[in-house]
C-alpha positions in Angstrom: -14.2 -33.5 28.2 -12.8 -36.6 26.5 -15.5 -36.5 23.9 -14.8 -32.8 23.4 -11.1 -33.5 22.9 -11.8 -36.2 20.4 -14.3 -34.0 18.5 -11.7 -31.2 18.3 -9.1 -33.7 16.9 -11.5 -35.3 14.4 -12.7 -31.9 13.1 -9.1 -30.6 12.7 -7.9 -33.8 11.0 -10.8 -33.6 8.5 -9.9 -29.9 7.8 -6.3 -30.8 7.2 -7.3 -33.5 4.8 -9.7 -31.1 3.1 -6.8 -28.8 2.4 -5.8 -31.2 -0.3 -7.9 -29.6 -3.1 -9.1 -31.4 -6.2 -6.8 -29.2 -8.3 -3.7 -30.4 -6.5 -4.6 -34.1 -6.4 -5.5 -34.8 -10.0 -2.8 -37.5 -10.2 -2.2 -38.1 -6.5 -5.9 -38.6 -5.5 -5.6 -42.3 -4.7 -2.9 -41.7 -2.1 -4.9 -38.8 -0.6 -8.0 -41.0 -0.5 -6.0 -43.7 1.3 -4.6 -41.2 3.8 -8.1 -39.9 4.5 -9.6 -43.5 4.7 -7.2 -44.5 7.5 -6.8 -41.2 9.3 -10.5 -40.5 9.6 -11.6 -44.1 10.3 -12.2 -43.3 14.0 -10.2 -45.0 16.8 -9.8 -44.1 20.4 -7.6 -41.1 19.7 -5.7 -41.7 23.0 -2.5 -40.1 22.0 -3.9 -36.8 20.8 -6.3 -36.7 23.8 -3.3 -36.9 26.1 -1.6 -34.0 24.3 -4.7 -31.8 24.6 -5.6 -32.9 28.2 -2.1 -32.3 29.6 -1.8 -29.0 27.7 -5.2 -28.0 29.1 -4.2 -29.0 32.7 -1.4 -26.6 32.7 -2.5 -23.5 30.9 -5.9 -24.1 29.2 -5.5 -24.7 25.5 -2.5 -22.9 24.1 -1.6 -22.2 20.5 -0.2 -25.1 18.6 -1.6 -27.8 20.9 -4.3 -29.0 18.5 -1.8 -29.1 15.6 0.6 -31.1 17.8 -2.2 -33.5 18.8 -3.1 -34.0 15.1 0.5 -34.6 14.2 0.8 -37.4 16.8 -2.3 -39.0 15.5 -0.9 -38.9 11.9 2.2 -40.6 13.1 0.2 -43.2 14.9 -2.0 -43.9 11.8 1.0 -44.2 9.5 2.3 -46.8 11.9 -1.0 -48.7 11.8 -1.1 -48.7 8.0 2.4 -50.2 7.8 1.9 -52.5 10.7 -1.1 -54.2 9.0 0.8 -54.9 5.8 1.7 -58.4 4.7 5.4 -57.8 5.4 4.6 -56.9 9.0 1.6 -58.4 10.9 -0.5 -59.2 7.8 -3.8 -58.1 9.4 -6.8 -57.5 7.2 -8.9 -55.4 9.5 -8.3 -52.1 11.3 -10.8 -50.0 13.3 -13.6 -52.3 12.2 -13.0 -51.9 8.5 -10.7 -53.4 5.8 -7.1 -52.4 6.4 -5.7 -49.7 4.1 -3.7 -52.2 2.0 -6.8 -54.3 1.5 -8.9 -51.3 0.4 -6.2 -49.6 -1.7 -3.5 -52.2 -2.4 -0.1 -52.5 -0.8 1.6 -50.0 -3.0 -0.8 -47.1 -2.3 -1.0 -48.1 1.4 2.7 -47.8 1.8 2.8 -44.4 0.1 -0.2 -43.2 2.2 1.6 -44.1 5.4 4.8 -42.3 4.2 2.7 -39.3 3.3 1.0 -39.1 6.7 4.4 -39.3 8.4 5.6 -36.4 6.2 2.4 -34.4 6.8 2.7 -34.7 10.5 5.9 -32.7 10.7 4.6 -30.2 8.1 1.6 -29.5 10.3 3.8 -28.6 13.2 6.2 -26.5 11.0 3.3 -24.4 9.7 1.5 -23.8 13.0 1.5 -20.4 14.7 3.9 -20.9 17.6 7.4 -19.8 18.4 10.1 -21.4 16.3 11.8 -22.7 19.5 8.7 -24.6 20.4 8.4 -26.0 16.8 11.9 -27.3 17.0 11.2 -29.0 20.3 8.0 -30.5 19.1 9.5 -31.8 15.9 12.5 -33.2 17.7 10.3 -34.9 20.3 8.1 -36.5 17.7 11.0 -37.5 15.4 12.8 -39.2 18.3 9.6 -41.1 19.3 9.1 -42.2 15.7 12.6 -43.4 14.7 15.0 -46.2 15.6 15.1 -45.2 19.3 11.3 -45.2 19.4 8.4 -46.7 17.5 10.3 -47.9 14.4 13.1 -49.4 16.6 10.5 -51.3 18.7 8.8 -52.6 15.6 12.1 -53.8 14.3 12.5 -55.9 17.4 8.9 -57.0 17.2 9.0 -58.5 13.7 11.9 -60.7 14.8 10.1 -61.5 18.1 9.8 -65.3 18.0 11.9 -66.3 20.9 11.4 -66.4 24.7 12.2 -62.8 25.6 13.4 -61.9 29.0 11.2 -59.5 30.9 13.7 -56.7 30.5 13.8 -57.2 26.7 10.0 -57.3 26.4 9.6 -54.1 28.4 12.4 -52.4 26.3 10.5 -53.3 23.2 7.2 -52.1 24.6 8.8 -48.8 25.7 9.9 -48.2 22.1 7.1 -49.7 20.1 4.2 -48.2 22.0 5.5 -46.2 24.9 7.7 -43.8 22.9 4.8 -42.2 21.0 2.5 -42.0 24.1 5.4 -40.4 26.0 5.9 -37.9 23.2 2.2 -37.1 23.1 2.3 -36.2 26.8 5.5 -34.2 26.5 4.2 -32.2 23.5 1.3 -31.0 25.6 3.8 -29.5 28.1 6.0 -28.1 25.3 3.0 -26.1 23.9 2.2 -24.9 27.4 5.8 -23.9 28.0 6.0 -26.2 31.0 8.6 -28.7 32.3 8.1 -32.1 30.7 9.6 -34.4 33.4 6.4 -35.4 35.1 4.6 -35.9 31.7 7.6 -38.1 30.6 7.4 -40.2 33.7 3.6 -40.5 33.4 3.8 -41.4 29.7 6.6 -43.9 30.1 4.5 -46.0 32.6 1.2 -45.6 30.8 2.8 -46.8 27.6 4.0 -50.1 29.3 0.6 -50.6 30.9 -1.2 -49.9 27.6 0.8 -52.4 25.6 0.5 -55.2 28.2 -3.3 -54.7 28.2 -3.3 -54.7 24.4 -1.5 -58.0 24.4 -4.0 -59.5 26.9 -6.9 -58.4 24.8 -5.3 -60.0 21.7 -5.8 -63.3 23.6 -9.0 -62.7 25.5 -11.2 -60.5 23.3 -12.9 -60.9 20.0 -12.4 -59.3 16.6 -15.8 -57.4 16.7 -14.9 -55.8 20.0 -11.3 -54.9 19.0 -12.1 -53.9 15.4 -9.1 -56.0 14.3 -8.0 -59.6 14.2 -7.3 -61.4 17.5 -4.7 -64.0 18.4 -2.5 -62.6 15.7 0.6 -62.5 18.0 0.0 -66.2 18.9 -0.4 -67.2 15.3 2.9 -65.5 14.4 4.5 -67.2 17.5 5.4 -63.8 19.0 6.6 -63.5 22.5 4.3 -61.2 24.5 4.0 -60.5 28.2 0.9 -62.7 28.7 2.3 -65.4 26.5 5.6 -65.6 28.3 4.5 -64.9 31.9 0.7 -65.7 31.8 -2.3 -63.5 31.8 -2.6 -63.1 35.5 1.0 -61.9 35.9 0.6 -59.7 32.9 -2.5 -58.0 34.4 -0.6 -57.5 37.7 2.2 -55.8 35.7 -0.3 -53.6 33.9 -1.8 -52.6 37.3 1.7 -51.8 38.6 2.6 -49.5 35.7 -0.8 -47.9 35.8 -0.2 -47.2 39.5 3.2 -45.6 38.6 1.5 -43.5 36.0 -1.1 -42.4 38.4 1.6 -41.5 41.0 3.2 -39.1 38.4 -0.2 -37.8 37.4 -1.1 -36.8 41.0 1.9 -34.4 41.0 0.6 -32.6 37.9 -1.9 -29.7 38.2 -5.6 -30.1 37.7 -5.0 -33.9 37.3 -8.5 -35.2 38.2 -9.6 -36.0 34.6 -6.2 -37.4 33.7 -6.3 -39.7 36.7 -9.8 -41.0 35.8 -8.8 -41.4 32.1 -5.7 -43.4 33.2 -7.7 -45.7 35.5 -10.2 -46.5 32.7 -7.5 -47.5 30.3 -6.6 -50.4 32.6 -10.1 -51.9 32.3 -10.7 -51.1 28.6 -12.2 -53.7 26.4 -10.8 -52.6 23.1 
C-alpha cells in the first residue's frame, strides 16, 4: 500500500504541474521548470503518505485527501529548495541530483520555492470539498508552515551554533520538522471528518523521532545513500541531538518518541499499516 500511496501522489503531482500549459508559461517557463524539477525528483513522500494512510484508515479515501497530500508535499519541497540555498545550509545535492539553485540559479530557485508554497494553498482551495474543510486544511497547513511551525524552526536552526538545552533542541525539532508531519496527519483526519487529537499526538512524536534519526544519519551515513551531503551540520557547527548528547543517547531518544507515536497509533482504527510504517522509519537508512 505504501507504494500505491506514493504512486497516487506522484501521478497527481505530475498532473498538477502539467496544468501549466505552454501558452501560459511563455515567459515564466524557467520557474515552472524549476518547480517541476524539484517537486518530481522523487523522495520518500513520507508526509503525503501519512495524509493518505490516516485518511484511508478512518473512511477509505475521501474527497480532497489526495489534493491535501499533494499540497503538503509542495510545502515540503519548497522548504527543501530554500533550505539548500547558500543563505541557508548551502548544500549542492538533493534527492541524488543537483539542488535546484545549482540547476537553475539562486534567483529562479527562490521563486520556484515561493511558487510551490503559493500553489499548495491553491490546490486545496480548488478541490471539491466543503468550504469548512478547506478552511481547516488551509489553516492547519498555514500554521505548520509559518513562524510557529517550519519557518520558525528554520529561523532557530540558522542561528544554531551554541550548545542548546534538550528542551530548546526539541522545541526547534517540533517546529522545523514536526509541525509539517503533524499537519499531514491531521489533514488526513480533516478530510475524513474525524477528530484530529490522536493524529496530532502521533505526528508530534513521529516528527521528533524523525528529525533525531535524520541528524544521526547526517553523521553516520554517506552522500550516495542519503542523496544529499553528509556532515553538513557538523561543518556549520550546528547543535544537534547526537552532537550534543551523543549518538547512543540520540538513538534512545528516537526510540522513545517512536514508542510514543506507536502508542497513539494503536488507538486509531485499522492501524496495522501505520504501525509498521512507523517502526520502519526508526531503522531507515536515508
